[in-house]
C-alpha positions as CSV (number, residue, x, y, z in Angstrom):
1,M,0.0,0.0,0.0
2,E,3.0,2.3,0.5
3,T,3.6,1.9,-3.2
4,I,0.0,3.1,-4.0
5,R,0.4,6.2,-1.7
6,E,3.7,7.1,-3.3
7,S,2.1,6.7,-6.7
8,L,-0.9,8.9,-5.8
9,A,1.4,11.6,-4.3
10,A,3.6,11.6,-7.4
11,S,0.6,12.0,-9.6
12,R,-0.2,15.5,-8.1
13,P,1.3,18.6,-9.7
14,G,4.4,19.7,-7.8
15,G,3.9,16.9,-5.3
16,A,0.9,18.6,-3.7
17,P,-0.9,16.7,-1.0
18,A,-4.2,15.0,-1.5
19,G,-7.1,17.4,-2.0
20,A,-4.9,20.2,-3.3
21,G,-6.4,20.1,-6.8
22,P,-8.8,18.2,-8.9
23,D,-6.4,17.4,-11.6
24,L,-4.3,14.1,-11.6
25,P,-1.0,13.7,-13.4
26,G,-0.4,11.3,-16.2
27,P,0.6,7.8,-15.6
28,C,1.6,6.5,-12.2
29,E,5.3,5.9,-11.9
30,A,4.7,2.9,-9.6
31,G,2.7,1.1,-12.4
32,L,-0.7,1.1,-10.6
33,F,-2.5,3.1,-13.2
34,R,-2.5,2.8,-16.9
35,A,-1.4,6.0,-18.6
36,P,-1.9,6.7,-22.3
37,G,0.5,4.6,-24.3
38,R,1.5,2.4,-21.3
39,P,0.7,-1.4,-20.8
40,P,-2.2,-2.2,-18.4
41,L,-1.5,-2.6,-14.7
42,E,-0.6,-6.2,-13.7
43,V,-1.0,-7.2,-10.1
44,P,0.6,-10.6,-9.3
45,W,-1.6,-13.1,-7.4
46,P,-0.5,-14.0,-3.9
47,E,1.1,-17.3,-3.7
48,D,-1.2,-18.4,-1.0
49,L,-4.3,-17.6,-3.1
50,V,-2.8,-19.5,-6.1
51,A,-2.1,-22.4,-3.8
52,Q,-5.7,-22.1,-2.5
53,E,-7.1,-22.5,-6.0
54,T,-5.6,-25.9,-6.2
55,G,-6.2,-26.7,-2.5
56,P,-9.4,-26.9,-0.5
57,R,-12.5,-25.0,-1.6
58,E,-12.4,-21.3,-0.6
59,S,-14.9,-19.7,1.7
60,E,-17.6,-17.0,0.8
61,A,-15.5,-14.3,2.5
62,A,-12.5,-15.2,0.4
63,A,-14.8,-15.1,-2.7
64,A,-16.1,-11.6,-1.7
65,A,-12.6,-10.4,-1.1
66,R,-11.5,-11.7,-4.5
67,A,-14.5,-9.9,-6.1
68,D,-13.6,-6.6,-4.4
69,L,-10.0,-7.0,-5.4
70,E,-11.1,-7.5,-9.0
71,R,-13.2,-4.3,-8.8
72,L,-10.3,-2.5,-7.3
73,R,-8.1,-3.8,-10.1
74,E,-10.6,-2.5,-12.6
75,G,-10.7,0.9,-10.8
76,F,-6.9,1.1,-10.9
77,S,-6.9,0.4,-14.5
78,R,-9.2,3.3,-15.4
79,R,-7.8,6.7,-16.2
80,A,-7.9,9.0,-13.2
81,G,-9.7,12.3,-13.6
82,Q,-10.1,15.5,-11.8
83,G,-12.1,15.5,-8.6
84,D,-11.3,11.9,-8.0
85,T,-9.2,12.6,-4.9
86,A,-11.9,11.6,-2.5
87,R,-12.6,8.5,-4.5
88,I,-8.9,7.6,-4.4
89,A,-8.8,8.0,-0.7
90,L,-11.8,5.8,-0.4
91,L,-10.1,3.3,-2.6
92,E,-7.0,3.5,-0.6
93,A,-8.9,2.8,2.6
94,R,-10.7,0.0,0.8
95,C,-7.3,-1.4,-0.3
96,H,-6.2,-1.4,3.4
97,E,-9.2,-3.3,4.4
98,L,-8.9,-5.7,1.5
99,E,-5.2,-6.1,2.3
100,A,-6.0,-7.0,5.9
101,K,-8.7,-9.4,4.8
102,V,-6.4,-11.0,2.2
103,A,-3.8,-11.4,4.9
104,S,-6.4,-13.0,7.3
105,L,-7.6,-15.2,4.5
106,S,-4.1,-16.2,3.7
107,E,-3.4,-17.1,7.3
108,A,-6.6,-19.1,7.4
109,L,-5.8,-20.7,4.1
110,A,-2.2,-21.6,5.3
111,R,-3.7,-23.1,8.5
112,T,-6.2,-25.0,6.4
113,T,-3.5,-26.1,4.0
114,A,-1.2,-27.1,6.9
115,A,-4.1,-29.0,8.6
116,A,-5.0,-30.7,5.3
117,T,-1.3,-31.5,4.7
118,S,-1.0,-32.9,8.2
119,Q,-4.2,-34.9,7.7
120,A,-3.0,-36.2,4.3
121,R,0.4,-37.1,5.9
122,E,-1.4,-38.9,8.7
123,A,-3.6,-40.6,6.3
124,V,-0.6,-41.7,4.2
125,A,1.2,-42.8,7.3
126,R,-1.8,-44.8,8.4
127,A,-2.1,-46.3,5.0
128,L,1.6,-47.1,4.9
129,D,1.3,-48.6,8.4
130,R,-1.7,-50.6,7.4
131,E,0.2,-51.7,4.3
132,R,3.2,-52.7,6.3
133,R,1.1,-54.6,8.8
134,E,-0.7,-56.3,6.0
135,G,2.6,-57.1,4.2
136,A,4.1,-58.4,7.5
137,R,0.9,-60.5,8.0
138,R,1.2,-61.9,4.5
139,E,4.9,-62.5,4.9
140,R,4.2,-64.4,8.2
141,E,1.5,-66.4,6.5
142,A,3.7,-67.2,3.6
143,L,6.6,-68.1,6.0
144,E,4.3,-70.3,8.0
145,R,3.1,-72.0,4.8
146,G,6.7,-72.5,3.7
147,R,7.6,-73.9,7.1
148,G,4.7,-76.2,7.0
149,Q,5.6,-77.4,3.5
150,G,9.2,-77.7,4.6
151,R,8.3,-79.7,7.7
152,S,6.1,-81.9,5.6
153,L,8.8,-82.5,3.0
154,A,11.4,-83.0,5.7
155,S,9.2,-85.4,7.5
156,E,8.6,-87.4,4.2
157,R,12.4,-87.4,3.5
158,L,13.1,-88.4,7.1
159,G,10.7,-91.2,6.9
160,A,12.3,-92.4,3.6
161,A,15.8,-92.1,5.2
162,E,14.7,-94.0,8.3
163,A,13.3,-96.7,6.1
164,D,16.5,-96.9,4.1
165,A,18.5,-96.9,7.3
166,R,16.4,-99.8,8.6
167,S,16.9,-101.7,5.4
168,A,20.6,-101.0,5.5
169,R,20.8,-102.2,9.1
170,R,19.1,-105.4,8.1
171,E,21.5,-105.9,5.3
172,A,24.4,-105.1,7.6
173,R,23.2,-107.6,10.1
174,A,22.8,-110.2,7.4
175,A,26.3,-109.3,6.0
176,T,27.8,-109.5,9.5
177,A,26.2,-112.9,10.0
178,R,27.6,-114.0,6.7
179,I,31.0,-112.7,7.6
180,D,30.9,-114.5,10.9
181,D,30.0,-117.7,9.0
182,L,32.8,-117.1,6.6
183,V,35.3,-116.4,9.4
184,A,34.2,-119.6,11.2
185,E,34.6,-121.5,7.9
186,L,38.0,-119.9,7.3
187,A,39.1,-120.7,10.8
188,A,38.0,-124.3,10.2
189,V,39.9,-124.4,6.9
190,R,43.0,-122.9,8.5
191,D,42.8,-125.5,11.2
192,A,42.5,-128.2,8.6
193,G,45.3,-126.6,6.6
194,R,47.6,-126.4,9.7
195,Q,46.9,-130.0,10.4
196,L,47.6,-130.9,6.8
197,E,50.8,-128.8,6.9
198,Q,51.8,-130.4,10.1
199,E,51.2,-133.8,8.6
200,R,53.1,-132.9,5.4
201,A,56.0,-131.4,7.5
202,S,56.0,-134.6,9.6
203,R,56.1,-136.8,6.5
204,A,58.7,-134.5,4.9
205,R,60.9,-134.8,8.0
206,A,60.4,-138.5,8.1
207,E,61.3,-138.7,4.4
208,R,64.4,-136.6,4.9
209,D,65.4,-138.6,7.9
210,H,64.9,-141.8,5.9
211,A,66.8,-140.4,2.9
212,R,69.7,-139.3,5.2
213,E,69.7,-142.7,6.8
214,V,69.7,-144.4,3.4
215,S,72.5,-142.1,2.2
216,R,74.4,-142.6,5.4
217,L,74.1,-146.4,5.0
218,E,75.1,-146.3,1.4
219,N,78.1,-144.1,2.1
220,E,79.0,-146.4,4.9
221,V,78.8,-149.3,2.6
222,R,81.0,-147.5,0.1
223,R,83.4,-146.6,2.8
224,L,83.5,-150.2,4.1
225,G,84.0,-151.5,0.5
226,A,86.9,-149.1,0.0
227,E,88.5,-150.2,3.3
228,L,87.9,-153.8,2.4
229,A,89.6,-153.3,-0.9
230,Q,92.6,-151.6,0.8
231,L,92.8,-154.4,3.3
232,R,92.9,-156.9,0.4
233,G,95.8,-154.9,-1.1
234,R,93.9,-153.6,-4.0
235,E,93.2,-149.9,-4.9
236,P,89.8,-149.4,-6.5
237,E,90.1,-148.2,-10.1
238,I,88.8,-144.7,-10.6
239,D,88.1,-143.1,-13.9
240,L,89.2,-139.4,-13.6
241,G,87.6,-138.3,-16.9
242,P,84.1,-136.8,-17.2
243,V,81.2,-138.9,-18.4
244,S,80.7,-138.8,-22.1
245,G,77.0,-137.8,-22.1
246,P,73.7,-137.9,-20.3
247,L,73.0,-141.6,-21.1
248,D,76.3,-142.6,-19.4
249,A,75.3,-140.4,-16.5
250,I,72.0,-142.2,-16.2
251,R,73.6,-145.6,-16.4
252,T,76.2,-144.6,-13.8
253,I,75.0,-144.3,-10.2
254,P,77.6,-142.3,-8.2
255,H,79.0,-144.2,-5.2
256,S,81.7,-141.6,-4.4
257,L,82.5,-138.0,-4.6
258,V,84.6,-138.4,-7.7
259,E,81.8,-140.2,-9.5
260,E,79.5,-137.3,-8.5
261,V,82.0,-134.8,-9.9
262,R,82.3,-136.8,-13.2
263,L,78.5,-137.0,-13.5
264,F,77.9,-133.4,-12.7
265,S,80.6,-132.3,-15.2
266,G,79.1,-134.3,-18.0
267,L,75.6,-132.8,-17.4
268,Q,76.3,-129.1,-17.6
269,D,78.8,-126.5,-19.0
270,R,78.8,-123.7,-16.4
271,V,81.1,-125.4,-14.0
272,E,84.4,-126.7,-15.2
273,F,86.6,-129.1,-13.1
274,L,90.4,-129.2,-13.5
275,P,92.2,-132.5,-13.3
276,S,93.4,-131.4,-9.8
277,A,89.8,-131.2,-8.7
278,L,89.1,-134.8,-9.9
279,E,92.2,-136.0,-8.1
280,A,91.2,-134.3,-4.9
281,A,87.7,-135.8,-5.2
282,A,89.2,-139.3,-5.8
283,N,91.2,-139.0,-2.6
284,Y,88.2,-137.9,-0.5
285,H,86.3,-140.7,1.2
286,G,83.2,-140.6,3.4
287,G,80.8,-137.8,4.0
288,D,77.2,-137.1,2.8
289,L,77.1,-137.5,-1.0
290,D,73.6,-136.0,-1.2
291,R,74.8,-132.9,0.6
292,Y,77.8,-132.6,-1.8
293,W,75.5,-133.0,-4.8
294,E,73.4,-130.1,-3.5
295,A,76.5,-128.0,-3.2
296,L,77.4,-128.7,-6.8
297,I,73.8,-127.8,-7.9
298,A,74.1,-124.6,-5.9
299,M,77.3,-123.7,-7.8
300,H,75.6,-124.2,-11.1
301,D,72.2,-122.6,-10.4
302,V,73.0,-119.8,-7.9
303,M,76.7,-118.9,-7.9
304,W,76.9,-118.7,-11.7
305,S,73.7,-116.5,-11.9
306,L,74.9,-114.2,-9.2
307,K,78.2,-113.6,-10.9
308,F,77.3,-113.5,-14.6
309,Q,73.6,-112.6,-14.8
310,E,72.3,-110.6,-11.9
311,A,73.3,-107.0,-10.9
312,D,73.5,-105.2,-7.6
313,V,74.1,-108.4,-5.6
314,Q,76.3,-109.4,-2.7
315,I,77.4,-112.9,-3.6
316,S,78.4,-114.0,-0.1
317,R,75.1,-112.9,1.5
318,D,72.8,-113.8,-1.4
319,F,74.4,-117.2,-2.0
320,R,74.1,-118.1,1.7
321,D,70.4,-116.9,1.9
322,R,69.4,-118.8,-1.2
323,T,71.3,-122.1,-0.7
324,G,72.3,-122.3,3.0
325,F,76.0,-122.9,2.0
326,Q,78.8,-120.5,3.1
327,Y,80.9,-118.8,0.5
328,A,84.2,-116.9,1.1
329,A,86.0,-114.9,-1.6
330,N,89.4,-114.8,0.2
331,E,91.5,-116.5,2.8
332,S,93.1,-114.8,5.8
333,R,96.4,-113.0,5.3
334,E,98.1,-115.2,7.9
335,T,97.1,-118.3,6.0
336,L,98.3,-117.0,2.6
337,E,101.6,-116.0,4.2
338,I,102.3,-119.7,4.8
339,E,104.0,-121.1,1.7
340,S,102.4,-124.6,2.0
341,C,99.0,-123.1,2.4
342,R,99.5,-120.9,-0.5
343,R,100.8,-123.7,-2.7
344,A,97.8,-125.9,-1.7
345,R,95.5,-123.3,-3.3
346,T,97.5,-122.8,-6.5
347,F,96.3,-124.8,-9.5
348,R,97.4,-125.1,-13.2
349,Y,94.9,-123.4,-15.6
350,Q,95.4,-122.5,-19.2
351,G,99.1,-123.1,-19.0
352,R,99.9,-121.1,-15.9
353,D,99.5,-121.4,-12.1
354,R,96.5,-119.6,-10.7
355,L,95.9,-118.9,-7.0
356,M,92.2,-119.7,-6.1
357,T,90.9,-118.2,-2.9
358,N,87.1,-118.3,-3.7
359,H,85.7,-121.3,-1.9
360,V,82.3,-122.9,-0.9
361,K,82.2,-124.6,2.5
362,V,80.2,-127.8,3.2
363,G,80.6,-128.6,6.9
364,N,82.8,-126.8,9.4
365,S,85.4,-129.4,10.4
366,G,88.4,-130.9,8.8
367,N,87.5,-134.3,10.1
368,Y,86.3,-136.6,7.3
369,A,83.8,-138.2,9.7
370,D,82.1,-134.8,10.0
371,G,81.9,-134.4,6.3
372,A,83.9,-131.2,5.9
373,L,84.3,-130.4,2.2
374,R,85.8,-127.4,0.4
375,I,85.3,-126.3,-3.3
376,Y,88.0,-123.9,-4.4
377,F,87.4,-122.1,-7.8
378,L,87.9,-118.9,-9.8
379,F,85.6,-116.8,-12.0
380,D,86.6,-116.9,-15.7
381,E,85.1,-113.6,-16.9
382,E,85.9,-114.2,-20.5
383,R,84.5,-117.7,-20.8
384,R,81.8,-117.1,-18.2
385,K,82.6,-120.2,-16.2
386,L,83.3,-121.3,-12.7
387,V,86.7,-123.1,-12.9
388,V,87.1,-125.6,-9.9
389,G,90.7,-126.4,-8.9
390,H,89.9,-128.4,-5.8
391,V,86.8,-130.3,-4.5
392,G,87.5,-132.4,-1.5
393,R,89.2,-132.3,2.0
394,H,89.6,-129.1,4.0
395,L,92.8,-127.4,2.8
396,P,95.3,-126.5,5.5
397,T,95.1,-123.0,7.2
398,K,97.1,-121.4,10.0
399,S,94.6,-122.5,12.6
400,F,93.9,-125.9,11.0
401,M,97.6,-126.7,10.9
402,R,98.0,-126.0,14.6
403,S,95.0,-128.2,15.4
404,T,96.6,-131.1,13.5
């Protein structure tokens, strides 16, 4: 309204106060009146009134105030004439009144809008709360349904699993009973096997004892025959050459060590016997011929293979483990320092004398009655043979010489 007063004052000539003259100036500098050639006055709508148009329905007082404001707007838009000073004052008072009314209506509208907004917010909050409660209720119901279905499915699966477990337990009990039966049957078979093994071992021992006794008696017969021949002044004729072939070997049953050597020499080509070996065998009497034959077989089957066929072996250990016979590669230094002992182990082979220290032991005594036998030989790497220079009595050693 201060703008309206200033505009009215400026419209008087010379800035005279209201009522000084009837004439009004041209256009109002504040833009409230339309002067000739100027655009019409535009009064902006209050924001509260604009909001009210889209808000709740306005009251009759607000409608009357709006109508008065429209009339006032029309009055401001007319050209002011002389003698209108009283009217302008009246309009000014009316503007004050309308301004107060508009302010009051704006406050009422703001309160109404605030109340409506609060109510709307409360309604929205209540709706959201109802929706949340409803959603929570639906979620609980869905969860309960899911739990029920899960419990039902779990119960079905548990029942099936229990049925499978019962079936498995029945099968396990049946298998356990079958295993027990098999264990009992196996124990019975083992008992029977042990009994059979004991009987077989007993028969084998009896057969070995019988064979030893037969061999001992045969050897004793041969020894007595040789002694009888010596007592009669006759030396038994001995062929020192090897047998000519397998047929001769079959026809000739060995009754002495030299016959065993001849037979063995004719049946194989891995072990070669020098004439010195045959002479030593011919001069050896007594002992266990079966045991001596086993030693010759061990020379052929095991000693030759360890030396010329197998790798990463220890001949002394492996020969003993496989055959039960002792093997030594050397003699003691004290024994070889004795000339007679060294000479007893030197044999003629391929035109020169060869010292042979490799030897297989059969028995541990030099006494003929105890069956002590020694086989002295060398390894011919080129010919891949075992060359035997002596098979017979225990050769002299330092300790053996003292004992004799």
